[in-house]
N, C-alpha and C positions, 0 to 999 in steps of 0.2 A: 504493500499500499504506499502511495506517495504520503509526504509527511502531511498529518491533519492540520488543517489551516482554519484558526477562528476569524469568523466574520463577524465584525460588529456594527454593520451598517449595511441597508439594502441599497446604498449608494456606491458599493464595492463593486467595480466592472467586473469582477471574476465571477461573479454569481447571475450575469446577464440571462443566461439560460431559464432562470427561476422567476423572472419579473412578471408580473401581471398575470398570473396563473388564473384569477378569476375571469379576466376579460376574454370570452370565449371567441368573439368575432377576431380580435387581435391575434391571438393564439393560433387560431385555425389560419390565419393569413400568411403568418411568418413561420410555423413550424416546418411544415412541409418543405418550404424553400431552403431553409437553414440545415435540412435533413436531420432534424431531431424530433425527440418526443419526450413527454415528462412521465415518469412512473412512479405510482406515489404508494408507499407501504412496503415492509420487508418482504411478504409474501408474492406481491406483483413484481417487485425489483428482481427477486431471485428467479421468477418464472421467466423475465425478459433475458436475464443474462443465461440461463439454461437454454433458451432458444437461439442463443447466438447474438443477440443484439449487443454492439458494443457500447460500452460505459464512457460517457464523457466525463462525468464528475457527479459526486453524490453530496446530498445537502442534509444534514440531519440535526437532531438535538443532542446535545452530550450524553442524554441517558440512553441512546440507541448504539453508541459506538460499540460497547462490549456485546450486546446481544447479536450484532451484526458483523463481530470481529471476523469469523469463518469466511464470510463474503468479502469485507473489505481489505483484508491483508493481502489477497492475491491481485489486487486491482492495479493497474496501471493507469490510475487517473486520480485526479485530486480528489480529497475527501474535505468537504468544508462543514464545519460545526458552528452553530447558532443557537442562541437560546430562543425561547418560546416567542418572545417579544420581536426579536428580529426576524424570525421566521415569518411571523405574520406580516411584518412590515414588508418583506421580500416578497411573498407569495399572495398577500390579500386575504388570507384565511387563517384558521387556526389549524395547524398541522397535526391534527391528533395521532394520525398514523405515525408520526414522527421521524421518517424519511421519505426523501425524494431522490430520485437519479434522472440525470439527463442522458438520455441514450440516442445513439445514432439509429437512423433507419435504414432499412436492407431493401434491397430492389425488389418492386413487385413482381410476381409473376405475370405473364399474359393470360387472357382470357382460356386461350387454347392450352396453354401449358396447366394450367388449373384444372381443365375440362378432362384432359388425356388420361389420368390414372384415377379418376373419380367416378363414383356412381351416384351420390348425393350431392346437388349443390344447393343453395339459399342464394336468391338474388333479389336484390333490397333495391327500390326504386323511390327516390325522393323523401328517403328517412332522413331528416335533418337534424333530428334532436340525436345527440352523440349518446344519451343514455339509452334510448332505444335501440341503437346500433350496437352497442355494447351487450345489451340483455339478449339481443336476438343472435348474436355470434356465440355467446355462452349457451344458449340453446342448441346451436347448431353443433356445438363441440359435443356436447353431452349426449346427443341423439345420433351421434354417427355421420353427420354431414361432414363432407372432406374439405369443403371451400365456399366462399363466400364471393359473388359479384356484386360489386356496387355501381349504380349509376353514376354520372357526373355530379349529380347534386346531393348525393348522401354525406352524412357527415364523417369526418376522419374517425376509422376505427383505433388510430393511435393518439386521438386526442384524450386527455388525461382522464375526463370523466368517464368515455368509452372503455378505457383500460381498466378503470377502477370497477365499474359495473360489471365488466366480462371477469373480473377475478384472473385476468391474465389470459383468459382464451383467445383473445385475439392475437396472442404469440405463437399459438398452436395449430389454429386454423388459418391456413393462407387465405388471402384476400387478392382480387384483381379488380382493378378501376376500368369500367368502361369508358371509353372517349367520344364513341359513336352509339347514341341511344335512339332505338332500340336495336340498331343494324347490328351491333357486336353480339346481339344475342345468336345470330347465325353459326357463330363459332362453336355455340354449344350444340345445335342440331349436327354440326359436320363431324362432331363427337358421339353422335348417338344418343344425344339427351332429349328427351320428350319435355316439353315446358308446359308446366301446369301452372296457372295464374289464380291466386287466392282472392275472391272477391265476395261481398256479402248478396250479391244480384240473386234475385228469385229463381233466374232460369240456369244458374250454375248446378253442377253435380255436386252431391252431396260426397265431402271428402271421404269419409268412413267407408262409401261406397266404392269408390274408385280407387281407395288405398287397398283394397282387399287383395286385389292381384295387380300391383303396379308394374310398369316397365322396368328393365334392368337399370335403366338410367334415368332419373327425374331431375329436373330444376324447377325449384318451387320458387315462383314470383311473388314478392310481397310488397304492397305499396304504403304509403305514408298515411298517417292518421287523417280522418276527414274524407279526403278525395279518392284516397285508394290507388291503385293502378290507373296509368293514363290510358286513353284510348289505343293509344300507339301500343303500349305493352299488351292490353288484352287481344289485340288485334294479332300479335306476334306469338301469343300463346296457342298451344295445341288443343287446350280444354281450359275451362274455367272451373274452378271447385270452390266450394263454400262449406264454412262449419255451421251447421244448424244451430240456430240460437233459441232461447225460449225466454218466456216473461218479459216478451216485448223489446228485449235488448237486441239491437239490430248489427252489432258488431263488437269485436274486442279491440283492445290496445293492440298496436301492431307488434309490440314484443310479446305479448301473450298469444296471438294468434299466430305468430310464426313457431312458439313453443308447440302448440298443439298440433300444428301441421306438420312440423318436424318430427314429433311422436309418432303420427299415424303414418308417416311415410320412411321411418327409420328403417335402415337395411337389417333384415331379420337373420342374414348370414354374414360371414366374414368374406372379405375379398380373397382371391386366391393367394397364399403365402402369409396373410395376416391374420390378426386376432379378430374376435367378434367384437363390434361396435354397437351390437344390439341392447 
């Protein structure tokens, strides 16, 4: 571990990576361009390191230095230590989890590279809330989906809140970003995927019914809160499916709907040479 450095002020230029963490719009505009993201909390930082993301630096309260010593000692990166008051001045919030790490990003796979080895993919359109993106990716990871495709408008999965909500699942489930929407969905068809669009429309097929005998490869399209999937995405799908609702409820939160649908479509058998993900 590089020598631990005490930070006494938010004006210290060494901790610029951690400034304005509560300013979501600003962070989303600068983090990808700088090739960084911020992981929060001991468990999430460990999962990011285990997934191969390089550590730029760590910022933590003094009480976390000893519990994280096994992680910090091998690092070839600076470790900044600040008391709780200075941490709040730097980040804009009370850092209850005690530790933050500025991490370098890894290159994203193409949609074709993501599709080639996969049988189940989750496709998100227009999900701009990072909390919903993180929750949906966590469900995808838990239920055997091998990857996530994001349209150009979706929130950054590596934004701090998305990472936190996903409990680090964003590091283990690869994601690809579409640049031409929905034209990029053709790459999924090229790899044998059937596209199913999740919608509350009355004329959609009952998810439980269609999931009883699913195709070998399914890409599940899920849209944003309120409007749902665009007409272009719906037109690109091979079928429209719905989760039956009761008691006058017309739809679920997008993250909840993704979880239900991922469970219904989870792979029941392991891919050749792999472990069961059911």
